[in-house]
C-alpha positions as CSV (number, residue, x, y, z in Angstrom):
1,M,-53.4,-15.8,175.8
2,D,-53.4,-11.9,175.6
3,F,-54.9,-10.3,172.6
4,T,-53.5,-7.0,171.3
5,A,-56.9,-5.6,170.1
6,A,-60.6,-6.4,170.2
7,G,-62.1,-7.8,166.8
8,D,-62.3,-10.9,164.7
9,W,-59.4,-13.5,165.6
10,A,-58.8,-17.1,164.5
11,A,-56.9,-19.9,165.8
12,E,-55.4,-22.9,164.0
13,F,-54.8,-26.3,165.5
14,S,-52.7,-28.9,163.6
15,T,-52.5,-32.5,164.4
16,T,-52.1,-35.9,162.6
17,K,-55.0,-38.2,162.1
18,D,-54.6,-41.8,160.7
19,G,-51.0,-40.7,159.6
20,R,-52.4,-37.7,157.5
21,P,-52.1,-34.0,158.8
22,E,-55.2,-32.2,159.7
23,T,-55.8,-28.6,160.5
24,T,-58.8,-27.2,162.3
25,R,-59.5,-23.4,162.0
26,V,-61.7,-21.6,164.7
27,K,-62.9,-18.0,164.3
28,F,-64.1,-16.0,167.3
29,Q,-64.5,-12.4,168.4
30,V,-62.5,-10.7,171.1
31,A,-64.4,-8.0,173.1
32,E,-62.8,-4.7,174.2
33,K,-63.9,-5.9,177.9
34,S,-64.5,-9.2,179.1
35,S,-68.1,-10.1,180.1
36,T,-66.9,-12.9,182.5
37,P,-65.6,-12.4,186.0
38,G,-61.9,-12.3,186.3
39,I,-59.8,-14.9,188.1
40,G,-60.2,-13.9,191.8
41,A,-63.3,-11.8,191.4
42,K,-66.3,-12.5,193.4
43,A,-68.9,-14.9,191.9
44,P,-72.0,-13.2,190.5
45,I,-75.2,-13.6,192.6
46,T,-77.2,-15.7,190.4
47,R,-80.6,-17.0,191.1
48,T,-80.6,-20.7,189.7
49,P,-83.8,-22.9,189.7
50,T,-84.1,-25.6,192.5
51,L,-86.0,-28.7,192.9
52,A,-88.6,-26.3,195.0
53,D,-89.0,-24.3,192.1
54,V,-90.2,-26.9,189.8
55,G,-92.4,-28.9,192.3
56,G,-89.6,-31.6,192.7
57,D,-89.5,-32.4,189.1
58,V,-85.8,-32.8,188.6
59,K,-86.4,-33.5,184.7
60,R,-87.2,-29.8,184.4
61,L,-83.7,-28.9,185.7
62,S,-81.5,-31.7,184.4
63,T,-80.9,-34.2,181.4
64,D,-78.9,-36.5,183.5
65,Q,-80.5,-40.0,183.6
66,N,-79.3,-40.5,187.2
67,P,-79.4,-37.1,188.9
68,D,-78.2,-36.5,192.3
69,L,-81.0,-34.5,193.8
70,A,-78.7,-32.8,196.4
71,F,-77.3,-30.9,193.3
72,Y,-80.5,-29.1,192.7
73,R,-81.7,-28.2,196.3
74,V,-79.8,-24.9,196.8
75,S,-79.6,-21.9,194.3
76,V,-76.2,-20.3,193.7
77,D,-77.4,-17.0,195.1
78,E,-78.4,-18.8,198.3
79,A,-75.2,-20.7,198.7
80,I,-73.1,-17.4,198.2
81,R,-75.2,-15.6,200.9
82,K,-74.8,-18.4,203.4
83,H,-71.1,-18.8,202.5
84,Q,-71.6,-22.5,201.4
85,P,-68.9,-23.9,199.2
86,F,-70.2,-25.0,195.9
87,V,-69.3,-26.3,192.5
88,L,-71.2,-25.1,189.6
89,V,-71.2,-27.5,186.6
90,F,-72.4,-26.6,183.2
91,A,-73.3,-30.0,181.7
92,T,-76.2,-31.2,179.5
93,P,-75.5,-34.9,179.3
94,A,-78.4,-35.8,177.0
95,F,-77.4,-33.1,174.4
96,C,-73.6,-33.0,174.6
97,T,-71.9,-34.0,171.6
98,S,-68.2,-34.0,172.8
99,R,-68.7,-36.7,175.4
100,Q,-67.3,-34.2,177.9
101,C,-70.6,-33.3,179.8
102,G,-71.5,-36.8,180.9
103,P,-68.1,-37.9,182.3
104,T,-67.3,-34.4,183.7
105,L,-70.7,-34.6,185.7
106,D,-70.1,-38.2,186.6
107,A,-66.7,-37.3,188.0
108,V,-68.3,-34.4,190.0
109,K,-71.0,-36.8,191.5
110,E,-68.4,-39.4,192.6
111,I,-66.4,-36.7,194.4
112,A,-69.7,-35.4,196.0
113,R,-70.3,-39.0,197.5
114,G,-67.4,-38.7,199.5
115,A,-68.3,-35.1,200.7
116,P,-70.6,-34.4,203.7
117,R,-73.9,-33.1,202.9
């Protein structure tokens, strides 16, 4: 969606729950300029912690009960420098309240099982 001006905005979502109409209103701010990279922009060179940084203790990097250690071996900045394709997943399975994090991470792990490492 394109916003006509920076400032405070709101969105309303209407649905029916158990046969009754329900509306949720979400307030948010629109900045003059986005702080996120645009579509097609180069990925930011970001140093993300790896297993080597935490002495191999994956619990310091992930809340996943069954983490795939390959996900924590390369930092984003290293992958970009080496021109290695990668997927960056923002998920905190132990803290997620929407049931989105765990299933998303599980799907990525399933796809990765079929990919060469």
